[in-house]
N, C-alpha and C positions, 0 to 999 in steps of 0.2 A: 567734717568727717564724723560719724557717728562711732559709737564704742565698738560694735561689730566689725565695721571696716577697719579701725585701728588694729583689733585683735587680729584681723587677718592678715593687715599689712606686716604686723609683728611675728607672726607665724613665718610669712614668706620671707622674712628679713632673716630669720633665724635659720631656715632651711637653706638659705642661699650662705649664710656665712659659714654653715657646716659643710656645704659642698665646695666652698673655697679654702676652709681648713683641710679637707682630705686632700685637696691639690696641693696645699703647701706641705702639708706633712709627708707627702710621698717625696718632695726634697729637702726637706728638712727634718732630719730623723736623728737626734741625740737627745741630752740630758735637758738642755735649756727648752727643746720644743715640747718634751714631756713636763716639765714644769709649768710652762706656758699653759698646756692643756688642761692641766689639774688645777691651776691658780684661778684661771679665767674661763676656761669653758664647761670643764665638768659640772659645774653647779649652774651653770646658766640656764640650761633645759628644765631643771625642776623649779628654777625661779620663775621663768617664763610661764610655766604650766600656773603657778600660784597667780601671776600677775593676770594669766588669761580668765582664769576662775573669779577674780575679783572684779575685772571687766565684765563678764556676764554676769555678774550679781547687779554691778551699777548700771548695766543696760536695762535690766530688770525693773531696777527702782526708778530710773529715769521714765521708764515707760509707765510705770504706775503713778509715777508723779503728773506725768503730761496727761494721763487720763482723769486724775482726780481734778487737775485744773480746767477741764473743758466744761 
């Protein structure tokens, strides 16, 4: 799996997680759910954006290395 594919898989998994969380949150509406969301999910989106950006940069570098080694 290449970096672009991995980035897509990660984005798809995050989207699925957030859909499942929305379903869960509809049933689980208390202070513990709010704490879970704050602790684990609130920062996850920004962390994934940083990871996706890093993966994009790595994909560019890998492409350059392959081109240079030909």
